[in-house]
ZAPA-101111 format. One line per 4 residues: for each residue x, y, z of C-alpha. Coordinates in nm, 3 decimals, decimal comma, padded with zeros to 5 digits. Example, Ala and Ser with C-alpha at 12.3 -4.5 7.8 and 13.67 -1.06 7.14 Angstrom:
residues 2
01,230/-00,450/00,780 ~ 01,367/-00,106/00,714;
***
This chain:
residues 171
03,827/-00,398/-07,499 ~ 03,822/-00,647/-07,208 ~ 04,049/-00,588/-06,910 ~ 04,144/-00,236/-07,017;
04,382/-00,080/-06,773 ~ 04,282/00,253/-06,625 ~ 04,528/00,541/-06,614 ~ 04,466/00,849/-06,400;
04,609/01,169/-06,547 ~ 04,676/01,447/-06,295 ~ 04,750/01,762/-06,495 ~ 04,627/02,117/-06,435;
04,680/02,244/-06,792 ~ 04,368/02,156/-06,994 ~ 04,542/02,124/-07,332 ~ 04,821/01,907/-07,186;
04,564/01,695/-07,000 ~ 04,364/01,639/-07,320 ~ 04,680/01,562/-07,521 ~ 04,796/01,301/-07,267;
04,446/01,151/-07,244 ~ 04,412/01,124/-07,623 ~ 04,752/00,954/-07,650 ~ 04,666/00,699/-07,382;
04,318/00,630/-07,523 ~ 04,472/00,566/-07,864 ~ 04,714/00,334/-07,686 ~ 04,420/00,125/-07,568;
04,386/00,249/-07,211 ~ 04,083/00,367/-07,020 ~ 04,159/00,720/-06,895 ~ 04,038/00,932/-06,607;
04,156/01,291/-06,561 ~ 04,172/01,542/-06,277 ~ 04,317/01,893/-06,260 ~ 04,464/01,917/-05,909;
04,632/01,717/-05,636 ~ 04,335/01,695/-05,400 ~ 04,111/01,569/-05,679 ~ 04,378/01,309/-05,759;
04,370/01,166/-05,408 ~ 03,989/01,166/-05,409 ~ 03,983/00,987/-05,745 ~ 04,233/00,724/-05,627;
04,028/00,661/-05,313 ~ 03,710/00,620/-05,520 ~ 03,862/00,387/-05,777 ~ 04,220/00,261/-05,776;
04,380/00,319/-06,119 ~ 04,638/00,082/-06,266 ~ 04,888/00,368/-06,311 ~ 04,906/00,745/-06,261;
05,051/01,014/-06,487 ~ 05,137/01,294/-06,245 ~ 05,238/01,654/-06,311 ~ 05,448/01,804/-06,030;
05,334/02,166/-06,050 ~ 04,969/02,136/-05,945 ~ 04,722/02,362/-05,763 ~ 04,586/02,283/-05,414;
04,841/02,006/-05,355 ~ 05,157/01,965/-05,562 ~ 05,267/01,640/-05,724 ~ 05,534/01,575/-05,460;
05,269/01,582/-05,185 ~ 05,035/01,363/-05,391 ~ 05,309/01,106/-05,444 ~ 05,400/01,110/-05,074;
05,035/01,052/-04,978 ~ 05,012/00,762/-05,225 ~ 05,330/00,605/-05,086 ~ 05,204/00,626/-04,727;
04,886/00,432/-04,807 ~ 04,911/00,050/-04,823 ~ 04,633/00,039/-05,080 ~ 04,802/00,283/-05,322;
05,176/00,259/-05,265 ~ 05,221/00,000/-05,541 ~ 05,049/00,204/-05,815 ~ 05,310/00,295/-06,079;
05,354/00,672/-06,111 ~ 05,493/00,839/-06,423 ~ 05,591/01,198/-06,352 ~ 05,544/01,446/-06,636;
05,687/01,793/-06,593 ~ 05,749/02,105/-06,792 ~ 05,966/02,261/-06,525 ~ 06,262/02,028/-06,557;
06,213/01,913/-06,199 ~ 06,287/01,553/-06,116 ~ 06,096/01,361/-05,856 ~ 06,301/01,324/-05,537;
06,115/00,999/-05,468 ~ 06,124/00,678/-05,672 ~ 05,876/00,671/-05,959 ~ 05,830/00,442/-06,260;
05,957/00,716/-06,495 ~ 06,004/01,092/-06,528 ~ 05,924/01,255/-06,862 ~ 05,981/01,615/-06,968;
05,717/01,801/-07,167 ~ 05,655/01,801/-07,458 ~ 05,608/01,425/-07,457 ~ 05,575/01,227/-07,782;
05,251/01,027/-07,757 ~ 05,414/00,694/-07,842 ~ 05,680/00,747/-07,576 ~ 05,413/00,804/-07,309;
05,218/00,493/-07,414 ~ 05,530/00,279/-07,415 ~ 05,644/00,409/-07,075 ~ 05,302/00,322/-06,931;
05,318/-00,027/-07,083 ~ 05,664/-00,072/-06,932 ~ 05,550/00,056/-06,590 ~ 05,257/-00,185/-06,590;
05,481/-00,483/-06,665 ~ 05,619/-00,456/-06,311 ~ 05,277/-00,450/-06,145 ~ 05,212/-00,779/-05,960;
04,934/-01,001/-06,095 ~ 04,938/-00,836/-06,439 ~ 05,023/-01,029/-06,752 ~ 05,278/-00,849/-06,970;
05,146/-00,689/-07,286 ~ 05,258/-00,842/-07,610 ~ 05,174/-00,545/-07,829 ~ 05,370/-00,223/-07,870;
05,174/00,086/-07,972 ~ 05,334/00,338/-08,208 ~ 05,178/00,684/-08,237 ~ 05,282/00,979/-08,452;
05,138/01,298/-08,599 ~ 05,018/01,260/-08,955 ~ 05,191/01,524/-09,168 ~ 04,886/01,560/-09,395;
04,592/01,594/-09,154 ~ 04,770/01,664/-08,822 ~ 04,585/01,389/-08,635 ~ 04,755/01,137/-08,411;
04,801/00,813/-08,606 ~ 04,835/00,467/-08,451 ~ 04,995/00,134/-08,538 ~ 05,052/-00,177/-08,331;
05,330/-00,433/-08,352 ~ 05,444/-00,731/-08,152 ~ 05,697/-00,649/-07,880 ~ 06,037/-00,744/-08,016;
05,946/-00,668/-08,379 ~ 06,195/-00,436/-08,547 ~ 05,924/-00,169/-08,598 ~ 05,956/00,063/-08,299;
05,870/00,423/-08,230 ~ 06,223/00,518/-08,333 ~ 06,148/00,384/-08,682 ~ 05,827/00,594/-08,713;
06,024/00,915/-08,769 ~ 05,952/00,894/-09,141 ~ 05,633/01,098/-09,079 ~ 05,422/00,867/-09,291;
05,059/00,969/-09,348 ~ 04,791/00,800/-09,141 ~ 04,572/00,522/-09,284 ~ 04,282/00,763/-09,344;
04,500/00,996/-09,554 ~ 04,647/00,703/-09,748 ~ 04,298/00,569/-09,822 ~ 04,153/00,911/-09,915;
04,124/00,974/-10,288 ~ 04,346/01,250/-10,417 ~ 04,194/01,532/-10,621;
***
């Protein structure tokens, strides 16, 4: 996909990191992941991501310190940061969004799309991604719709089966 936006996920819990990465990849993003705050700053210095998903409770350097370091650097202070936390903590500094775990995959994708709309020199996305768990196979399913269409993530609560399960022959 041309011009894919890169999202850096900073999350120490492997299963949460993989879950967030899978959701964002299904949403059409390129994803990089790291497991601690120091690795996050190294990754950002090597290659500037378009947005960062940042856990607050991290080893080596917590999310608050990572965010402060990003804000103090002219090159990185404009990167949108979405804080994800399981501790109920809110970021004391301005961020694009704060989300409490567990996070529905479509909500994360849509928050990232919204955060990237405010990034200078980026064209707004015209597609909205809707993700949900297929009740038959348990995989994350994906649909796209035009922004402004009545189909939104709130309307995907019907737990419809994914396209693969619909197409599969029944025994």
